[in-house]
N, C-alpha and C positions, 0 to 999 in steps of 0.2 A: 266482702266475702260472698262467694256465689255458691249455689247449691248444685252445680253440675255433677252428674254421676251419682247423686244420692238417691237411691231407689227405695220406694216403700215408705210407709208411715211408721213412726216410732210409738205412738200412743202413750207417751210418758212412761214406758216400761222398758225393762232390760230385755235382752235378746231371748232368753229362755221363757220369760213371761209372755213376750209377744208371740212366740211360736205356739205356746200353750193356748193362748187366746184364739189364734186363728184356727188351730186344730179343733178347739171346742166349738167354735162357731160353725165350722165345716161339718162337724159331727152332728150338731143339732139340725143343721139345714138338711142333711140327708135323712136323719131320723124323722123329723116332723114335716119335711118337704116345704117348709116356709118358716122364716124367722123374722123377728122385728128387732133391729139394733140401730145404733147410730149410723149416720150416713158415711163417715169415713171408714168405719169398720165394715160396712156393707161393701164399699168400693174396694176394700182390700181382700175380702173373702171371696168375691165373685171370680176373679181370675184363678185363684187357688183351687176352687172347686171345679171350674171349667177344665183345668188341666187334669184333674182326677177323673172327670167324666170321660175325657178323651182316652185316658189309659184304661178305664173300665170297659170301654167299647171293644177293645182288643180282647180283654178277658183271659189272657193266658196267665200262667202261674207267676211269672216274673212281674207282670204289671199288677197282679192281685197283691203280691207281697209289698210292692211299692205303695199301693193304696193303703194297705194295713198300717204301714209305717207313718203315713201322712195323716191318718185319722186316729181318734182316741180309742175307739172300740172296734173289735173284729166284727161284731154284728152289723155295725153300720157300713163297714167295708164290704161285707158280703151282700148286704142289701143293695149297695150301689152297683156292684158288678152283676148280681143275679137278677135283680128286679128293675132297677131304674135305668141302667144303661141300655138294655134291649128296647125299652120304650122310647128312647131318644135316638134310635138308630137312623131315623129319617132326617135328622138335622145334623149338619156338620159342626156348627158352632153356635154360640148365642143361646145356650140352654137356660140361662138364668136371667131374671129381670129384677131391676131395682126400682121400687116405687117409693117416692117420698110420702110419708104419712103425716105425722103431726110434729109440732115442736114441743119438747118435753118441758113441763112446767117448772121443775126445780132449777135446772141449769140452762134452759133455753137452747138445748141441743136438738138439732134436726134429726128426727128418727126416720128410718126407711125400712120397708118390707122387702126381703129377698125371697123370691119364689121361682119355681120352674116355669118356663114359658108354656111347655106342653102339659096337658092334663095327664097326670100319672095314674089316675084311677082306671083308665082304659087299658086294653090289652096292647101288646107290642105290635107296632106297624112296621112292616118291612118296606124297603125302598123298592119301588116298582121298576125303575130303570135297571137296577142290578139283577133282578130276577129275569127280566127279558134278555139281558145280555148273557147270562149264564145259560139260559135255555137255547139261545142262538149258538153259543159256543159248543154246547153238548150236541146239538143237532148237526153242526158242521163236522164234529168229530165222528159221529156215527155215519155220516155220508162218506167221509173219507175212508172209513173202515170198510164200508160195503163196496166202494169202488175198488179198493185194493184187493178185497176178496174176489170180486168178479174178474179182475184182471189176472189174478193167479189161477183161477179156474179156466180161463180162456187159454192161458199159456200151457196148462197141463194137457188140454185137448189137442 
């Protein structure tokens, strides 16, 4: 028997329990900005939160409602959209990191720390390239407006 097409880990739980576990881990990660859990759970929660961060960067009402449905509390969803996502705007992907920590004494499970790559205590940093591009676009628009205005005044004379 082969495992082709079986996506995700089961964690010896049923579907609703598994979803609640991932929601809880994601909620804690956003609330505390760093969590320590077992390595398989960490590997499962990172892509889940990465997709939420991508939606939070857009920040419109539709994406905000999707994020609220994917997390346990509305407060953590608002924190993700309003506080965390603007600070991560300079990075396209790879917002989270998994670091192996210790092996748990009771059951010999590998533990891992999941945290954000960027320092979230600093203020939001904008992309430099997009600001210069928008400035160039706005300057070309004003130039075209002035040239059109000058040509219309010449035609009137």
